[in-house]
Kinemage of the C-alpha trace (Angstrom):
@kinemage 1
@onewidth
@group {chain A} dominant
@subgroup {mainchain}
@vectorlist {calphas} color= white
{ca met a 1} P -26.449 111.521 208.042
{ca leu a 2} L -23.999 109.000 207.299
{ca ala a 3} L -24.517 105.831 205.047
{ca arg a 4} L -22.257 102.732 204.505
{ca glu a 5} L -22.380 101.231 200.859
{ca ala a 6} L -19.685 99.329 199.902
{ca gly a 7} L -17.396 100.022 202.423
{ca gln a 8} L -17.592 103.566 201.791
{ca thr a 9} L -18.677 106.563 204.025
{ca glu a 10} L -21.707 108.714 202.259
{ca val a 11} L -21.917 112.810 203.648
{ca ser a 12} L -25.453 114.423 202.925
{ca thr a 13} L -24.276 117.462 201.589
{ca glu a 14} L -27.957 119.155 201.826
{ca gly a 15} L -27.019 121.343 204.874
{ca met a 16} L -23.358 122.064 203.871
{ca asp a 17} L -21.988 125.381 203.519
{ca asp a 18} L -19.589 126.641 200.358
{ca cys a 19} L -16.894 126.324 202.728
{ca gly a 20} L -17.910 122.080 203.601
{ca leu a 21} L -18.244 121.497 200.004
{ca arg a 22} L -15.032 122.933 199.175
{ca tyr a 23} L -13.492 120.668 201.512
{ca met a 24} L -15.694 118.133 200.376
{ca leu a 25} L -15.200 118.312 196.665
{ca ala a 26} L -11.410 118.250 197.108
{ca ala a 27} L -10.848 115.464 199.675
{ca arg a 28} L -13.116 113.119 197.073
{ca his a 29} L -11.069 114.211 194.364
{ca his a 30} L -7.732 113.653 196.120
{ca val a 31} L -9.201 110.107 196.913
{ca tyr a 32} L -9.944 109.493 194.149
{ca leu a 33} L -6.912 110.131 192.681
{ca leu a 34} L -5.027 108.233 195.031
{ca asn a 35} L -7.468 105.072 193.439
{ca thr a 36} L -6.741 105.675 190.019
{ca leu a 37} L -3.153 107.152 189.257
{ca thr a 38} L -0.536 104.888 188.760
{ca phe a 39} L 2.114 103.904 191.177
{ca val a 40} L 4.431 106.483 190.376
{ca gln a 41} L 2.094 109.133 190.199
{ca arg a 42} L 0.254 107.944 193.328
{ca ala a 43} L 3.838 107.708 195.324
{ca gln a 44} L 4.113 111.264 194.332
{ca leu a 45} L 0.646 112.716 195.740
{ca gln a 46} L 0.905 111.275 198.981
{ca lys a 47} L 4.205 112.769 199.178
{ca arg a 48} L 2.707 115.889 199.020
{ca gly a 49} L -0.297 115.164 200.957
{ca leu a 50} L -3.474 117.373 200.484
{ca asp a 51} L -2.893 120.864 200.099
{ca pro a 52} L -2.957 122.449 203.337
{ca ser a 53} L -5.332 125.079 201.802
{ca val a 54} L -8.047 122.700 201.354
{ca ile a 55} L -8.015 121.957 204.938
{ca ile a 56} L -8.294 125.452 205.777
{ca trp a 57} L -11.649 125.230 203.948
{ca ala a 58} L -12.817 122.262 206.570
{ca phe a 59} L -12.144 124.973 209.501
{ca his a 60} L -13.580 127.553 207.664
{ca ser a 61} L -16.886 125.764 207.557
{ca glu a 62} L -19.823 126.073 210.146
{ca ser a 63} L -20.712 122.444 209.157
{ca glu a 64} L -20.234 119.985 211.647
{ca glu a 65} L -20.377 117.320 209.635
{ca val a 66} L -17.374 118.272 207.594
{ca arg a 67} L -15.630 118.370 211.276
{ca arg a 68} L -17.031 115.354 212.233
{ca val a 69} L -16.050 113.314 209.608
{ca arg a 70} L -13.303 114.248 207.425
{ca val a 71} L -10.784 116.177 209.716
């Protein structure tokens, strides 16, 4: 279920499998770091991007919400 609050998208994790939860946690952590790191650190993180192993978790997830919203 999607809900818009303060310009952010919230995804319900109630019916999500382990792979989907791992991906969602890593993606949220990545976004959090992009919002809190210094300019130089943020530029380095953006250059590296999200680790491909994290994206693999999303593709292994059977949850449609992960694929629909984030991938």
